[in-house]
N, C-alpha and C positions, 0 to 999 in steps of 0.2 A: 258328613252326609247323613241325612236322616233316613230312617227305615220306613218312612211313610209310603203307603200304597198309592201308586199313580195309574192312570189309564193306559199309558204307554211306557216303554223304556225310553228315556230321554238322554240324548247324547249332545255334545256341544263341540264347537270349534275351539281349539286350544289357544290359538294365537292371541285372541282377545285377552287372555289372562296374563299377558305380559304387561298390561297397562299399569302405570304407577309403580313400576318395579322398585324404584329407590325407596319408597315408603314401605312396601310389603317385604322386601328383602334388603334392609339397610346394610350397607357395606359390602354387598355382593357385586363382584365384577362380571359374573357370568350366570345367566339363568338357563337351566336346562329344561327339557320337556318333563322330566321327573318332578321338578318344582311346579310346573304348570298343572300337572295332574293333581298334586296336593292342594293347590289353590282351588281348582275346579271342584274337587271332592267336598268342599265346604258348602256347595250349593244344595239347599234342601230339595230332595226329590230327583237329583241327577243320578243316573245309573250307569252311564257309559261315556266314553270319549272316543274321538277319532284322532289318528296321527297322520300327518303329511310325511310322505317319503320322497326324498331322503332327509328333508330338513329336520324333522323332529327326532331323528335317530343320531344326529350329530352329538358326539360326546357320550353316547349311551349305546346300549345294545337291546335287541329284541328281548333277550332274557331278563335284562334289568327292568324293562317296561312291564313284562309279565309279572315279575315279582312285586313291583310297586303297585300295580293295579290290584293284585291279590291282597296285599297288605291293607289297601284302602277299601276293599269291597266294591271296586268299580269294574265294570265290564269293558271289554274292548269291542267297540262297534265295528271298527275296520280301519284300513289304511286308505289314503287318497294319494295318488301319484301327483307330483308337482315337478314340472319341467322348466319353470321360470328361473330357477337358480342357475342354470347354465346358459350363458349368452349365445352359445352355439345353436340353441334351439329356437332362436327368435324367428327364423325363417321356416320353422316347422320342426317338430320332433319326429313323429312317425312318418311324416311326409317331407322331410327336408330334402332339397335337391341333391345334397351330398350323401351318397350311400353310406359312408362311414359314420356320419352323424346319425342317420336313421338307425344304423346298427347299435350305436351308442345308446340311443333312446330306448330301443327294444331291450338291450341288455339291462339298463337301469330299471325298467319295468319288471323284468323277470327277477331281478334281485330284490325288488320291492315285494313281490309275491312270496319269495322265499323267506324274507324277514317277517312278513305278516304271518305265515304259517308257523314260524319259530315262536312268534309272540302268542300263538294260540288263536288267531283270528281267521275269519273265512270270507270276508268281504273287501274286495279292492275296488275303489271308485276311480274311474278315469275321466278327468275333465281335460279334453284335448284342446285347450285354449290356444296353443301355439300353432295348431294345424288348421290352416285356412288361407285366405288371400286378402289383398288390399286394393288391387288395381285390376281393371280389364286388361286382358292380354298378358297377365302375370302368370297364370296357372293353367296347366293341362288338367282340367277338372276330373276327367275319368282316370288319369294316372294317380292323382291324389286319392281318389276314391279306392282304387285297387290297392294302392300301397297301405292305406288304412285297414282295409279288409284283411289283407295278408298278414299285417302285423297283429291285428286283433285275433286272428285265427291261431297264431303262434302263442299269443298271451293266454288265451282261453285254454289251450291244450297243455300249457306248462304244468298246471296243477288243477285237475278237474274238481278237486275238493274245495277250491277257492271260487267264489262267485265274482264275476267281473261285471261291474255296473258302469254304464256310460252315462255321465252327467252332461246333458246338452246345455248350450248357452248361445244366444244369437251372435254375439261378438265379444271382443275384449279378451286379449290384447289385439287380435287381428280384427280388421274391419268387418270381415265375413268369416264366421266359423264354418268349418266343413260340415259339422253336425249342429245346426242352429235351432232345431225345433223337434217336436215329438215325431212327426211323420218321417223326416229324413233319418232320424236316429233309428226308428223302427225298420226302415229300409236297410240300414247298415247291419242291424242285429239279425235281420232275416238273411242277408247275404253271408254273414259269418256262420250262422246256423249252429251255434254251440249251446249245449244244454245249460252250461253254467254262466251264460251271459244274459244280462237284463239291463234295466234303465233306472237311473236315479232322477227323480223329479225334484227340482229346486224351485220353490214358489216364486221367488223374484225373477228367476230366468224365464219361467213360464209367462209371467206377466208381460215382460217386455219382448217376448216372442209373439205377443198378441194372441195368447191362448187362454182358455178357461181352465184353471188347474184341475177341477174335478173331471172334465172331459179328457184332458191329457192323461190323467191317472187311469181312466177307464180304457182308453186306447192301449196304453201300455199293458194293462191286465189282459186285454183281449188278444193282443198280438205277441206278447213277450212275458216278462216277469218284472213286477215293480219291486226292486230290490232296496230302494232307499227313498226316503222323503226328507228333503231339507226345508224346514219351515223358517220363514223370515217374512219381511214385507217391504214395500217400497211404492214408488209412484209410477212404475212401469216405464221409466225412461232409461234406467240403468240398474245395476245390482246394488241397491241402497243398503241392504242388510239391516233393516229395522226390526224392532220387536214383532214377533208373530201377532197378527191380528190388529196391529196398530193403525192400519190404513184400510185393508180389505177384509173386514170382519166377516161379511156374508160369504165371500168366496172361500175364506178359510174354513168357515163352518161347513160349506158344501163339500170341500175336499175331505174334511174329517168324516163327514157323513158317508161319503163315498168310500173312503178307506175302510170304514166299518162294514159296509156292504160287500166290498171286495175281499174281506178277510185278511187285511194287511196285518202282519204280526211283527215286522221288524221295528227298529227304533225310529223315533222322530228326532232328527238331528237339527239343532239350531245353528244355522249358518248366518250369524249376525255379527255386526261389527261395532261393539261398544267402544273399542279402542280408537276408532276413527273419529269419535265425537266426544271423547272424554268422559264416558260413562263408567261407573264401577262395574266390572264384568261379572262379579258375583251377583250383585243385585239385578243386573240386566238379564242374566241367565235365569234367575229365580222368577223374574217378570215373564219371561217366555213360558216357563213351565206353568205358572199361575194362569196365564192367558189361555193356554190350551186346556188345562184342567177346567177352567170356567166355561170354555166353549163346549167341552164334553158334557158339562151339566146342562147346558142348553139342549144338546142333542138327546140327553136322557128324557127331557120334556117332550121331545118330538118322537121318540121311539114308539112304534106301534100306532102312530097317529094315522088312521085310515083316511081321514079327510085330506091329509097331505099327499098320501099315495094317489087318491083320486084326482087331486089338483094337478099333480105332476103328470099323470096319465092323460089328462085332458089339456095339458100345457096351458093351464089357467094360472098365469103368473100373478094375477091380483089375489086369487084365493090363497096361493102358496105363500105370498108375501105377508098376508094377514096372519096366517098361522105362524110363520116365522117371527113376525113382530110380537105376537103374543108370547111366544116362547122366550123371546129376548127381554121384553119390557113389561110383560104382564098385561092384564086387561081382559075384557070380555071376549 
């Protein structure tokens, strides 16, 4: 990893670095998360990584992770809970109709928080993809809501020094997620009312929730805490996991502009899927960083532009687009 200065701390999804394992680790029968960290650390400008729990701790320990990160000069952005590895959670993790399975999911989450603290991290991201419904007359909606709120209250109270961030997503694997959009997620955060709870905004999730990313970030800032930003891109039909800014350049620019205004200081995490389409994960991650750094240079050209402020205040989209086009492409 280079020591070059970047606008943000950049973190990345580790699973993509398993790609082309036979070439990268010839003769190896087993690749661990420690190996993935080493490969990710070769990306110029990358400063942090996230770990999935429990997947990425298989065959290693939180202390081993901390030692490896320190040896490479990489920071720990946080852990993300994953419930998909247990088939018992298919009908719900925190909202499973079986009380024993709900208790199992809660215990797994608390163990994840303990491992995160041991590794020296302070951000746990919860994507509750298994908690939702698929059919009419399948679910008691208020029961699901109350069970989620009760579990999140316990999770937040387990270690107040750890921030708990909810990453919402409209669906997948369930047809309807219990927390599908920014407004519903903020309602849940309000019901739990824990000081260490907030929201993670995933760009592709926001797109196919039919939301404007900068607006969603603003609402989170107003009503809660924006604890994480996952940058990627897609065509607003599913979670495509494409390189940041590869489809929605203007919306990404506006989000970055808004993050600056809101004083966002946490990492930008690239939740992209180079492994799904046969891309080199090192080059793809570098392309993500390059894209965001390039968009930040565009924002430098817009910073302090009073004409843009006037155009936005007047909701004059033509004037604001001309100013933006000039910053992007040059001209009079």
